Every structure is written in structure tokens, then in C-alpha cells.
C-alpha positions in Angstrom: 78.5 39.1 26.0 77.4 42.5 24.8 77.8 41.1 21.2 75.4 38.2 21.9 72.9 40.7 23.6 73.3 43.0 20.4 72.7 40.0 18.2 69.4 38.9 20.2 68.2 42.8 19.6 69.1 42.6 16.0 67.1 39.3 15.6 64.1 40.5 17.6 64.1 43.9 15.8 63.9 42.1 12.5 61.2 39.5 13.1 59.2 42.6 14.8 59.6 44.8 11.5 58.6 41.6 9.6 55.6 41.0 11.5 54.7 44.6 11.3 54.9 44.7 7.6 52.6 41.5 7.2 50.0 42.5 9.6 49.5 45.7 8.0 49.4 44.5 4.5 46.1 42.5 5.8 44.3 45.9 5.3 41.4 45.5 8.0 40.8 47.5 11.2 41.8 44.6 13.5 45.1 44.2 11.5 46.1 48.0 11.5 45.3 47.9 15.4 47.2 44.8 15.9 50.1 46.1 13.6 50.1 49.6 16.2 50.5 47.4 19.2 53.3 45.5 17.6 55.1 48.9 16.6 54.5 50.2 20.3 55.7 46.8 21.8 58.9 47.5 19.8 59.0 50.9 20.9 58.8 49.6 24.7 61.5 47.3 24.0 64.1 49.7 22.2 63.4 52.1 24.5 64.5 50.0 27.6 67.6 49.1 25.6 68.4 52.8 25.0 67.9 53.4 28.6 70.2 50.5 29.5 73.0 51.6 27.1 73.2 55.1 27.1 75.5 56.9 29.6 73.8 60.3 29.8 71.0 60.3 32.5 69.0 62.9 30.8 68.8 60.7 27.8 68.1 57.5 30.0 65.1 59.4 31.8 63.8 60.3 28.5 63.9 56.8 27.1 62.2 55.5 30.6 59.4 58.0 30.0 58.8 56.7 26.5 58.7 52.9 27.9 56.1 54.1 30.4 54.3 55.9 27.4 54.6 52.6 24.9 53.3 50.6 27.7 50.1 52.5 27.9 49.7 52.7 24.1 50.3 49.1 23.7 47.7 48.3 26.0 45.2 50.6 24.1 46.1 49.2 20.5 45.4 45.7 22.1 42.3 46.9 23.4 40.9 48.3 20.0 42.3 45.0 18.3 40.4 42.8 20.7 37.1 44.7 20.4 37.2 44.6 16.5 38.6 40.8 16.7 35.5 39.8 18.8 32.8 42.0 17.5 34.0 42.4 14.2 33.3 46.1 14.3 35.7 49.1 15.0 35.7 50.9 18.6 32.8 53.1 19.1 34.0 56.9 17.6 33.0 58.5 20.8 34.7 56.0 23.1 37.7 55.9 20.8 37.9 60.1 21.1 37.4 59.9 24.9 40.2 57.2 25.3 42.6 59.0 23.2 42.1 62.4 24.9 43.0 60.5 28.5 46.0 58.9 26.7 47.0 62.0 25.3 46.9 63.9 28.7 48.6 61.0 30.5 51.3 60.7 27.8 52.1 64.6 28.1 52.2 64.4 31.9 54.4 61.4 32.0 57.0 62.8 29.3 57.3 65.9 31.2 57.5 64.6 34.3 61.3 64.4 35.0 61.0 68.4 34.4 58.1 69.1 36.6 58.2 65.8 38.8 54.2 65.8 38.6 53.9 61.9 38.0 57.4 60.7 39.5 60.8 61.1 40.3 63.5 59.4 38.3 66.1 57.1 40.2 68.8 55.4 38.8 69.5 51.6 39.6 72.9 49.9 39.1 73.2 47.1 36.9 76.0 44.8 35.8 76.7 47.2 32.6 75.3 50.6 33.5 73.0 52.7 35.5 69.3 52.4 34.3 66.5 55.1 35.2 63.9 54.0 37.0 60.7 55.7 38.3 59.7 56.6 41.8 55.7 57.0 41.8 53.9 60.1 42.9 50.5 61.0 43.1 49.7 61.5 39.4 51.4 58.0 38.6 48.9 56.2 40.4 46.4 57.6 37.6 48.7 56.2 35.0 49.0 53.0 36.8 45.2 52.7 37.2 44.7 53.4 33.3 47.4 50.7 32.6 45.6 48.1 35.1 42.2 49.2 33.5 43.4 48.3 30.0 45.1 45.3 31.1 41.8 43.7 32.9 39.7 45.0 29.5 41.9 43.0 27.2 42.0 39.9 29.4 38.0 40.0 29.9 37.3 40.5 25.9 39.7 37.8 25.3 38.6 35.4 27.9 34.7 36.2 27.0 35.4 35.2 23.5 37.5 32.1 24.5 34.6 30.8 26.2 32.4 31.1 22.9 35.0 29.7 20.7 36.0 26.5 19.4 38.6 24.5 21.6 41.5 24.7 18.7 41.1 28.5 18.9 41.9 28.8 22.7 45.7 28.4 22.0 45.1 32.0 20.1 43.5 33.7 23.0 45.8 32.2 25.7 49.0 33.4 23.9 47.8 36.9 23.8 46.6 36.6 27.5 49.7 35.3 28.4 51.9 37.9 26.8 49.8 40.8 27.9 50.2 39.4 31.5 53.9 38.8 31.5 54.1 42.5 30.0 52.3 44.1 32.7 53.2 42.1 35.8 57.0 42.4 35.7 56.7 45.8 34.9 54.5 46.5 38.0 57.3 44.5 39.9 60.3 46.7 38.6 58.4 50.1 39.4 57.3 49.2 42.8 60.1 46.9 44.0 63.2 49.2 44.5 65.6 46.5 44.8 65.0 45.2 41.3 67.7 46.0 39.0 66.2 44.6 35.7 62.7 45.4 33.8 62.0 42.0 32.7 59.0 42.9 31.1 60.6 44.3 28.1 61.6 41.0 27.0 57.9 39.8 26.8 57.4 43.2 24.9 59.9 42.3 22.4 58.7 38.5 21.9 54.7 40.0 21.8 55.9 42.1 18.9 56.6 39.0 17.0 54.1 36.3 18.6 51.0 38.4 18.2 51.2 38.3 14.4 51.8 34.5 14.3 49.5 33.8 16.8 46.8 35.6 15.2 47.2 35.1 11.3 49.6 32.1 11.2 49.1 29.7 14.2 45.6 29.8 14.5 44.1 27.5 15.2 47.3 25.5 15.1 45.7 21.8 15.2 42.6 22.2 13.0 44.4 24.1 10.3 47.3 21.6 10.2 44.8 19.0 9.8 42.6 20.6 7.4 45.3 21.8 5.1 46.9 18.3 5.3 43.5 16.8 4.5 42.7 19.4 1.4 46.4 18.9 0.2 45.9 15.2 -0.1 42.3 14.7 -1.2 41.0 18.0 -2.6 42.9 19.0 -5.7 40.6 22.0 -6.3 41.5 25.8 -5.3 40.1 26.0 -1.9 39.7 29.3 0.5 39.3 29.0 4.3 37.9 31.6 6.8 38.1 31.3 10.5 35.1 31.4 12.5 35.2 35.2 12.9 35.1 35.6 8.9 38.7 36.5 8.5 40.7 35.0 5.6 42.7 32.3 6.8 44.1 30.6 3.5 43.7 31.6 0.0 44.8 29.9 -3.1 46.2 31.5 -6.1 44.4 29.4 -8.3 41.1 30.6 -7.0 42.2 34.3 -7.5 43.3 33.2 -11.0 39.9 32.1 -11.7 38.0 34.9 -10.3 40.6 37.4 -12.0 40.5 39.4 -8.5 41.6 39.4 -5.0 40.2 37.1 -2.5 38.3 39.4 -0.2 39.7 39.4 3.5 36.2 39.2 5.1 33.9 36.1 4.6 30.7 37.9 4.4 31.8 39.6 1.5 33.0 36.6 -0.3 29.7 34.6 0.5 27.7 38.0 -0.7 29.6 37.5 -4.2 28.0 34.2 -4.8 24.9 34.4 -2.4 26.1 31.5 -0.5 25.1 29.8 2.9 26.3 26.9 4.5 26.7 23.5 2.8 25.0 25.6 -0.3 26.9 25.7 -3.8 26.7 28.3 -6.5 27.5 27.8 -10.2 29.4 30.4 -12.4 31.3 30.5 -15.6 34.7 32.5 -16.1 36.7 32.3 -19.5 34.7 29.4 -21.1 34.7 27.3 -18.1 31.9 26.4 -15.8 32.8 26.4 -12.2 30.8 25.3 -8.7 31.8 26.9 -5.3 30.6 24.9 -2.3 30.9 26.1 1.2 31.0 23.9 4.3 31.3 25.0 8.1 33.8 22.7 10.0 33.1 22.3 13.4 35.0 20.6 16.2 34.1 18.0 18.5 32.1 20.0 20.7 30.1 21.2 17.7 31.9 24.8 17.7 32.3 26.5 14.5 36.1 26.4 13.6 36.3 27.5 9.9 34.6 27.7 6.6 35.9 26.2 3.6 35.0 27.3 0.0 36.0 25.0 -2.9 36.3 25.7 -6.5 35.2 22.8 -8.7 35.8 23.1 -12.7 32.6 21.2 -13.6 33.1 21.7 -17.7 34.3 18.5 -18.7 32.0 16.8 -16.0 29.0 18.8 -17.2 29.8 17.9 -20.8 30.2 14.1 -19.9 26.8 14.3 -17.9 25.4 15.9 -20.9 26.5 13.0 -23.0 25.4 10.2 -20.3 22.0 12.1 -20.3 21.7 12.3 -23.8 22.5 8.7 -24.3 20.3 7.7 -21.5 17.2 9.5 -22.9 17.7 9.0 -26.7 16.9 5.9 -28.7 19.9 4.6 -30.3 18.1 3.1 -33.5 15.9 6.0 -34.2 17.5 9.1 -32.7 14.2 10.1 -30.9 13.5 10.1 -27.3 13.5 6.7 -25.7 10.7 6.2 -22.8 12.8 8.1 -20.0 13.4 10.8 -22.6 9.8 11.0 -23.6 8.6 11.4 -20.1 11.1 13.8 -19.0 10.6 16.4 -22.1 7.1 16.0 -22.1 6.8 16.7 -18.3 9.2 19.7 -19.0 6.9 20.8 -21.7 3.8 20.7 -19.8 5.2 22.7 -17.1 5.9 25.3 -19.9 3.2 25.3 -22.1 0.3 23.3 -20.2 -1.9 26.3 -20.1 -2.0 27.2 -23.6 -3.6 23.9 -25.2 -5.7 21.1 -24.6 -3.0 18.4 -24.9 -3.6 14.7 -25.9 -1.4 11.7 -25.4 -1.1 9.5 -28.3 0.5 5.8 -28.8 1.0 4.9 -32.2 2.4 1.2 -33.1 3.5 -0.7 -35.9 0.9 -3.4 -36.7 2.2 -6.6 -36.8 5.6 -5.6 -36.7 6.9 -8.9 -35.4 5.6 -10.4 -38.8 8.2 -7.8 -40.9 11.1 -9.0 -38.5 10.3 -12.6 -39.1 9.7 -12.4 -42.6 12.0 -9.7 -43.7 14.7 -9.9 -41.0 15.6 -7.4 -38.4 17.6 -5.0 -40.7 14.2 -4.4 -42.5 12.4 -4.1 -39.4 14.7 -1.1 -38.1 14.4 0.3 -41.4 10.9 0.6 -40.6 11.0 2.0 -37.2 13.5 4.6 -38.7 11.2 5.7 -41.2 8.4 5.9 -38.7 10.3 8.3 -36.5 11.2 10.2 -39.4 7.8 10.9 -40.2 7.3 11.7 -36.7 9.9 14.3 -36.8 8.5 15.9 -39.8 5.6 16.7 -37.8 7.5 18.8 -35.3 8.0 21.7 -37.5 4.2 21.9 -38.1 2.7 22.1 -34.6 4.1 21.7 -31.1 5.1 17.6 -30.7 7.1 15.7 -28.2 7.7 12.2 -29.7 9.7 9.1 -28.6 9.9 5.2 -29.0 8.6 4.1 -25.8 8.5 0.4 -26.9 9.8 -2.0 -29.5 7.3 -0.8 -32.1 5.4 1.5 -30.4 5.7 5.5 -30.4 4.4 8.0 -28.0 3.8 11.6 -28.8 2.3 14.6 -26.8 0.5 17.1 -28.8 -2.4 19.7 -29.0 -5.7 17.6 -29.2 -6.5 19.8 -32.6 -3.7 18.3 -34.2 -4.3 14.7 -33.2 -6.3 14.1 -36.6 -3.8 15.2 -38.7 -1.1 13.2 -37.1 -3.0 10.1 -37.4 -3.6 10.7 -40.8 -0.1 11.2 -41.6 0.9 8.1 -39.5 -1.8 6.0 -41.1 1.1 3.7 -42.7 4.9 3.5 -43.0 6.7 2.3 -46.1 10.4 1.5 -46.9 11.8 0.6 -50.3 13.9 -2.8 -49.8 15.0 -2.9 -53.1 14.0 -1.6 -56.8 10.9 -3.9 -56.9 9.9 -4.3 -53.5 8.6 -1.9 -51.0 7.3 -3.0 -47.3 4.1 -1.3 -46.1 3.0 -1.4 -42.5 -0.2 0.0 -41.2 -0.3 1.8 -38.3 -2.7 1.6 -35.1 -3.1 4.6 -32.7 -4.8 4.9 -29.5 -5.1 8.4 -27.6 -6.4 9.9 -24.4 -7.5 13.9 -24.2 -5.9 15.3 -21.2 -8.8 16.9 -19.6 -8.5 15.7 -15.9 -6.3 16.2 -13.1 -3.9 13.0 -13.8 -0.2 12.6 -14.2 1.6 12.3 -17.3 2.3 8.3 -16.6 -1.7 7.9 -15.8 -2.3 9.4 -19.2 0.2 7.2 -20.8 -1.5 4.1 -19.4 -4.8 5.0 -20.6 -3.3 5.9 -23.9 -2.1 2.3 -24.0 -5.5 0.9 -23.1 -6.9 2.9 -26.3 -4.2 1.8 -28.5 -4.6 -1.9 -27.3 -8.4 -1.5 -28.0 -7.5 -0.5 -31.8 -5.3 -3.3 -32.3 -8.4 -5.8 -31.5 -10.9 -3.7 -33.5 -10.3 -4.5 -37.1 -12.5 -1.5 -38.5 -10.8 1.3 -36.6 -7.0 2.4 -36.7 -7.6 4.8 -34.2 -9.4 4.7 -30.9 -10.2 7.2 -28.4 -9.9 6.3 -24.6 -13.5 6.2 -23.1 -15.6 5.2 -20.1 -15.8 1.7 -21.7 -12.1 1.4 -22.2 -11.6 2.8 -18.7 -13.6 -0.1 -17.6 -11.8 -2.7 -19.5 -8.4 -0.9 -18.4 -9.6 -1.7 -14.6 -10.4 -5.2 -15.5 -7.0 -5.7 -17.0 -5.0 -3.8 -13.8 -7.2 -6.3 -11.6 -6.3 -9.5 -13.9 -2.6 -8.4 -13.6 -2.6 -8.0 -9.9 -4.5 -11.1 -9.4 -2.5 -13.1 -11.9 0.1 -14.9 -9.4 -2.5 -15.6 -6.8 -4.6 -17.4 -9.5 -1.9 -19.5 -9.9 -1.6 -20.3 -6.3 -4.9 -20.8 -5.9 -5.5 -23.1 -9.0 -8.1 -20.9 -10.9 -7.2 -22.3 -14.2 -9.0 -25.0 -15.9 -8.9 -26.6 -19.4 -11.1 -27.9 -22.3 -10.2 -29.8 -25.1 -10.3 -29.2 -29.0 -10.7 -32.4 -30.7 -8.6 -33.4 -33.3 -10.4 -35.5 -35.6 -9.2 -37.7 -38.5 -12.3 -37.5 -40.5 -11.3 -40.2 -43.0 -11.2 -42.6 -40.2 -14.0 -40.9 -38.5 -12.0 -41.0 -35.1 -10.9 -38.6 -32.3 -6.9 -38.9 -32.6 -6.2 -36.0 -30.3 -7.0 -33.0 -28.6 -5.6 -29.5 -28.0 -5.8 -27.8 -24.7 -7.6 -24.5 -24.4 -7.2 -22.8 -21.3 -9.9 -20.9 -19.2 -9.6 -18.8 -15.8 -12.4 -19.2 -13.4 -12.1 -15.7 -12.0 -13.7 -14.9 -8.8 -15.3 -11.7 -9.8 -15.2 -11.8 -13.6 -16.2 -15.5 -13.8 -14.9 -17.5 -16.7 -12.3 -16.0 -18.9 -11.2 -17.2 -22.0 -7.6 -17.5 -23.2 -8.0 -14.4 -25.5 -8.7 -12.3 -22.5 -5.9 -13.1 -20.2 -3.2 -14.9 -22.1 -1.4 -11.6 -23.2 -1.4 -10.5 -19.5 0.4 -13.8 -18.7 3.1 -13.1 -21.4 4.0 -9.7 -20.7 4.3 -10.4 -17.0 6.6 -13.3 -17.5 4.3 -15.5 -16.0 3.0 -17.9 -18.8 5.5 -20.3 -18.4 4.3 -21.1 -15.0 0.9 -21.2 -16.6 2.0 -23.8 -19.0 3.2 -26.2 -16.0 -0.3 -25.9 -14.5 -1.8 -26.9 -17.9 0.5 -29.6 -18.2 -0.2 -31.3 -15.2 -4.0 -31.1 -15.9 -3.5 -32.6 -19.3 -1.5 -35.2 -18.0 -4.0 -36.1 -15.4 -6.7 -36.2 -18.0 -4.7 -38.7 -20.0 -4.0 -40.7 -16.8 -8.0 -41.1 -16.6 -8.2 -42.8 -20.1 -5.3 -45.0 -19.3 -5.9 -48.7 -19.6 -9.3 -47.8 -21.6 -10.0 -48.5 -25.2 -12.0 -45.4 -25.5 -9.2 -42.7 -26.2 -5.6 -43.6 -26.8 -4.7 -40.5 -28.4 -2.4 -37.5 -27.4 -3.2 -34.1 -25.6 -1.2 -30.9 -27.2 0.0 -28.4 -25.0 2.0 -25.4 -25.3 5.9 -25.0 -24.7 6.7 -21.4 -24.3 9.9 -19.6 -25.2 10.6 -18.9 -21.6 10.0 -22.7 -20.8 12.9 -23.3 -23.2 15.1 -20.5 -22.6 14.8 -20.3 -18.6 14.8 -23.7 -17.4 17.9 -25.8 -17.8 16.1 -28.7 -16.4 13.1 -28.8 -18.6 13.5 -32.5 -20.0 13.8 -33.7 -16.1 10.8 -31.8 -15.4 8.9 -33.3 -18.3 10.3 -36.9 -17.7 9.4 -36.3 -13.9 5.7 -35.2 -15.0 5.3 -38.5 -17.2 6.5 -40.5 -14.5 4.0 -39.2 -12.0 1.2 -39.9 -14.2 2.4 -43.0 -16.0 2.4 -41.6 -19.3 4.5 -42.2 -22.5 6.0 -39.2 -24.1 4.1 -39.5 -27.4 0.9 -38.8 -25.3 2.1 -35.4 -24.6 2.4 -33.4 -27.6 4.7 -30.3 -26.9 3.8 -27.3 -29.3 6.0 -24.4 -30.0 5.0 -21.1 -31.5 6.7 -17.5 -31.7 10.0 -18.8 -32.0 11.0 -16.5 -35.0 14.0 -14.4 -34.7 15.8 -17.4 -33.1 17.4 -15.5 -30.3 19.6 -18.2 -28.8 18.9 -20.5 -31.4 21.6 -22.6 -30.6 19.9 -23.4 -26.9 16.6 -23.7 -28.5 17.6 -26.3 -31.2 19.7 -28.2 -28.5 16.6 -28.5 -26.0 14.0 -29.4 -28.6 16.6 -32.1 -30.3 16.9 -33.5 -26.6 13.0 -33.8 -26.2 12.7 -35.6 -29.5 15.3 -37.9 -28.6 13.6 -38.7 -25.6 10.3 -39.7 -27.5 8.5 -36.4 -27.2 6.5 -35.3 -30.0 7.1 -31.4 -31.0 4.7 -29.6 -33.0 5.2 -26.3 -34.9 2.8 -23.7 -34.9 3.9 -20.9 -36.4 3.7 -21.4 -40.1 0.6 -20.0 -42.0 0.4 -16.7 -39.6 3.1 -14.9 -40.8 5.2 -15.8 -38.1 7.6 -18.3 -39.5 10.3 -18.2 -42.1 11.7 -21.0 -44.2 14.9 -20.5 -42.2 12.8 -21.5 -38.9 11.6 -24.4 -40.5 14.6 -25.8 -41.8 16.7 -25.1 -38.4 13.9 -25.9 -35.6 13.6 -30.0 -35.1 10.1 -30.9 -35.1 7.5 -33.4 -35.8 4.4 -32.3 -36.7 3.1 -29.2 -38.2 0.1 -27.1 -37.1 -1.2 -25.2 -40.5 -3.9 -22.7 -40.1 -6.9 -22.9 -42.4 -6.8 -19.1 -42.7 -3.6 -19.5 -44.9 -4.9 -22.2 -47.0 -8.0 -20.1 -47.9 -5.8 -17.1 -48.7 -3.4 -19.2 -50.8 -6.1 -21.0 -52.8 -8.7 -18.2 -53.2 -10.1 -19.8 -56.3 -6.8 -19.7 -58.0 -5.0 -22.6 -59.5 -1.7 -21.4 -58.9 -2.6 -20.6 -55.4 -3.7 -24.3 -55.2 -0.4 -25.7 -56.6 1.6 -23.4 -54.0 -0.4 -24.5 -51.0 0.0 -28.1 -52.3 3.7 -27.4 -52.5 3.8 -26.6 -49.0 1.9 -29.5 -47.9 4.2 -32.0 -49.9 7.3 -30.2 -48.5 6.0 -31.0 -44.8 4.9 -34.6 -45.7 8.6 -35.3 -47.4 10.3 -34.5 -44.2 8.0 -36.6 -42.2 5.9 -34.2 -40.4 2.5 -34.8 -39.6 0.0 -32.0 -40.3 -2.9 -31.3 -38.2 -5.2 -28.3 -39.8 -7.0 -25.9 -37.5 -9.8 -23.5 -38.0 -11.8 -25.6 -40.0 -15.1 -24.4 -39.4 -17.3 -24.9 -42.8 -18.1 -27.6 -45.2 -15.9 -25.6 -47.8 -13.1 -25.5 -45.5 -13.4 -29.5 -44.9 -13.3 -30.0 -48.7 -10.2 -27.6 -49.4 -8.1 -29.9 -46.8 -9.5 -33.2 -48.3 -8.5 -32.1 -51.8 -5.1 -31.4 -50.4 -5.1 -35.2 -49.1 -4.8 -34.0 -45.4 -7.0 -35.8 -42.8 -6.5 -34.5 -39.5 -8.2 -31.3 -38.7 -9.7 -29.3 -35.7 -12.4 -26.7 -36.0 -15.9 -25.9 -35.5 -17.0 -27.9 -38.6 -16.3 -30.8 -36.1 -16.7 -29.6 -32.6 -16.5 -26.6 -30.2 -13.9 -27.1 -27.1 -15.2 -29.7 -25.1 -15.4 -29.6 -21.3 -13.4 -32.4 -19.3 -16.3 -34.0 -17.9 -17.9 -34.8 -21.5 -14.8 -35.2 -23.2 -15.3 -39.0 -22.8 -18.9 -39.2 -24.0 -18.0 -37.0 -26.9 -15.1 -39.4 -28.2 -17.6 -42.4 -27.5 -20.4 -40.9 -29.6 -18.2 -39.4 -32.3 -16.0 -42.5 -32.7 -19.3 -44.5 -33.5 
């Protein structure tokens, strides 16, 4: 039995010593006071053990006095610990000095009481092993007892008040401390005042307290939340993490975090947060050892909304930032030319204006390669890419001369932000772009420009749209390669934006009508067919011709739907002539690339249209144009072949406008060729060799069975040219302007006579 007791004493002693050392190592005021309390707890425990085992009554009395003094000082240090723990500040100096003086006097009286018998008398109580010294209170002992009760009450009050304001999971910490303090106080009071008590059971709780205080405060607090948090972070957060409790005391640190910072983690959260200027849900970035890190904070609350702890996570973002920079560079850079793309241009230009906006008067310039699609169609996309790269290079050369932000913001358009004073110089330098294809062949492409001066309170996007309007105007104006945005252009832009917004409703409201351009066989003197010309009867702007709105429908993807509207009007017109001998010819309507590529049921749709109006396929000629480049050429060829096999007449309209290549002519199936008079004029131009070339083209189309219609025949000279080439069917002002539907019948009747 004795050996078992000694073993328990040894274990408690070792654990108490370990707890004391670990507590002192925390190095804070609170941990120092808790360490002192653990030491005095051990002192009480060992004083009673010595009292129990010694045979000498004087020594037993001495250890009994030490035990009473230890109880008093244990409560004192627990008060200071609780105060520091709850208020995060040490005990007031005056209060500390007064309490120390009182405790010193009390300790001196208790220690000398066996001699002067002022506080108590020593009595001995019989136990199973030996006699144990105990006290029999006198007058001063009630002062000592009152001090102990006051200290105990203060500890309980402080801890309970804190517990009411803290998260539920922290209650275990306070309950453990309050419970141990109570179990130390109550059995001690019972042993003092109950003379029949042979054993002071309070010392058992003093021994346990010396161990549990450390674990309750620094290890198992708060037990539930910390276990959950550690489990979560261990499984889902691979980054270094530091945890502070709701009082700002360090709960958990990661050696990796200390390695990153190259210093010890502060014990107090306020010192750590101050280091990075962090508050709740904020992040801070810093660099260390060539690596970039982000430390983020988050306050964790329980189900009642009480703050439990705060986490600080260190994340190495070096590789992430590199990847982001690469992705951002790829997202804002034009792959072909290496300069900014549209999004990159706007981002860089916004940043440039924010930094330098007040230094100059700036302008937004849109520059485009004139008829760039012709370059792709005539020379191929490889040469087209060479032209784009050359244009970008010329722009970049200017960046060393004056402030300039430039980007490729559309297929063949470049945007620039530059000082207004430098616009003339840039436009002069970018008047044209040349590339050398081979030793003896060079391609030169003119450039068109539109710009707007940034002298109003508009956004960059708004200025960009104004510059686009000026650029569009420059493309329409053959005499000027550069146009500045003006009031007239603003009105035109307003009109264009109105038309864009009205386009869909116009289709629903059937605001479009058609006129017919007669196709004349001038050798027989008959009207053999007609080509549709569309107009828009706009409710505000009145009648609008094709050249005023067709590009809007093309850009917005509505041209295919517009074509369907025209098909029905053309078919209805042919139906009115059905059964009469006045006109048995055809009407040509356009078949857009979108109608072919985006409609798998095109053939069935056209066959249904003919059936609805009782027409034959040969009466509705299908005009195809701008099919150069032959994207999805397989689908194009397949669809056109199916249409031809079902009796539809296909007319190719690109030749002679620089929009077609020999490859297109050989690949695309067609029955008729629309040849432009402008091409024939330029080809012949009074040159016998040119005449032979033009005749060779005509013969080539004739040999493959294509029926040729010449459009744009406006003068007697034009008529004589096509007559000399043995061509007979033509359209143009020489024969007639576009004829309204209501007068087309009378026109045919009159002309045929």
C-alpha cells in the first residue's frame, strides 16, 4: 500500500513539474502567474504528504503551516492569472502591492503560530499510518480564513463572468478551473472545522490541479473546436497555419510558418496582426527568400456567433502568380502580332490614362487595312498574316517616339491611344503597309484611319465607338484616308445605333420591301429576269437603301433572316406572274454564308417555299458571294451541290471584285456567273492585251456552261464592251433603274414591245 501511494506521489510530482516548465516557457504574464499557482499547488500537496509521513511533531506542525500558507498563495496566483486571462492586462501595481503586503503579514502569522499560538493551536489526528498535524482555529485564523474565502470568491466571479461572454466550447476551460478551485477549498475547510476528519482530501485536488491547470488552459482549450479545426485544416489545408484563441493567445503554430518568417511566432495575436496590418477576413502579401506569400485571417465562430478562435494561413502564391501572369498575358495579347488584343488594349489604355491622363490631350485612333479580305482571298491567309504582323511592327516602332498604347482589336483593325499632337505623324507613317512575298512580288495595302479627340467626359469605350464611326466614314470616303469624328458623324452614329436596336423588330414588323433590277437580253430585247434590291421603310428615317443598313445586318448576324424575308417577297412576286405570258423569267435572291452553314434544313426550307407559291426551282436563282477562304468548304460544296441536283440555279457573284480566286471558281459548284462591269473596264482599258484577257475569262466561263450576267452597265460604252465580248444579258442604269414591284409588270410589257 505504501509503495502504491509513493508511486502516485511520484507520478503527480513528475507531471506537475512538466506542467510547470511548459507553462513558464510560454513567457507571458498570464503563463507566469499560472506557473506560480501550479508551484504552490505542488507545495500544498507535498507539505501535507510530509505532514503525513514525518514522525516528528514539530516538523509535522511546520509542514501544516506551510500547507495553509500554500493554499493562500495558490488562490492569490490564480486571481492574478484569471485577471490577466480575462482582461489581457496584469494586475494593477497598487492592488498588487497591497495584496502582497496583506499576504506577507498573514503568512508570517501562520508560520509563527505554533510558537506564539496567535492564529491557531496545533492538534494531532490519528490516521491509519501516523498522526497528522491539524489546526484548531483561534481569532486570527478567521482573518486568514476570510482572506481565503475572498480569494476563492474572486476567482469564481472572474471566471464565471468570462464564461458568460465566451463561446460555448470554452466553458470546459472555465468549469475545470472553477471546479478544481472549489474542490481545493471545500474539503480544506471541512478538514479544519470538522475535528473528526482524519484526512485532508483537498490536497488530492491540489495535486491534480497542478497538472490540469496547464492542460485546461493550453492543451485542451477549447477541446471540441480545436479538435475539429485541427482535423479540418490537416485534411483540407496543406498550407502552414497559426491559430489564436478568442483572447489572442497562441493556440497552435506551424514550424513551416516560422521557417517562412525566419522568426518565432508572437504569443499574442495583436502583435502578429500588427506585423501584417491584418483585420478579420483580410489578406496581406509579402515576399521572403524570393518567394511570394499571402497570409489571410479568418475569425471562427460557434453556432451562437461567439468568437472561438482566429486562423492565419500562409499560402505560397509564387507559382500561382506566375501562372496567372502567363494566363493574363495570353488573355490580353494577340497571338499573331504579339501586341495587345482588344481586352488588353482597353486594360492598358485605362491604366495609362489613370497615370498620365492630365499630361496631354489624347486621342483614340482606329486604323484598318483597306480591303484586307481581298488580300486573304487573292494571296491566301499566310500573306494576310504577314501584312498584319508588318502593320503591328510599324506601330511598335512608334512607341519609342511618343507615348502610345496600341492593340489589334479586330481582324484587320488596330486601335491606338496617343497624344493628339502625334496623330498626324502616326497617320502619315501608317498610310500603307508593304510586305515582300518573293524577290519580285510585293503586296502593298492602304490603311484607313478614324480618330476622336478625348475632350469630353466620356469613358474609353465610348471614345472607342466614336473612333470606329470615324473609321467607317473613312472607308466610305474615297478622297480621304483619315477622318476625325465630328458632329455630323455623331448624328450618323446615333442613326446607326438606332438602326442596330431596331433591326430585330423591323424583321418582325415586316418593314422591308423589294424592288427589281431588270436583267435584259439586249440582243433579243426581252426582260429575262431580275435581281432583288431590298429597302427598309423605317418609321423614323423613312426609306433606307441597302448600302445604309446591310452591313448592320451582316455584323449582327441577322442577314440570314433578312434573306428569308426577301425570298418570300420574291416568290410572291413570281406567283403573281404565274400563268401569264408577260413574264416567265427568274428573280435572283441572295444566299448568305450563314444560310448555308447554320441551317441543316436549307434544302427542305427552299423546297417548302417553292411549294407554298407553286414555283419551279429554276425561277428562284440563288446568288452566292463572299465565300472566299472557304471555311467549312466541304459543307458549302455539299449544300450547293444538293441545291443544284434539286433544280436550283446557283449564281456566283464574287468574280471581278477581287473577292474570288481561281481555286474558288474551280471548287464551288455554280450555274451562272455575275460579272462586274468595273472589272471589264479595268481589264480592257483600251489595251488589246487586256481585251484578250477579258475574252479569255468569258470563254472560260462559257466552256463550263455558266451563263453570264454583266452588272453595272451604265453607259453606251459599257454596252458596246460587253457586246464585243459576245455577252448578251446585262443589268444597269443603261437599261433601267430598280423598278418598284407595282410598276414592274408595266415595265416588262413596255420594254418587251
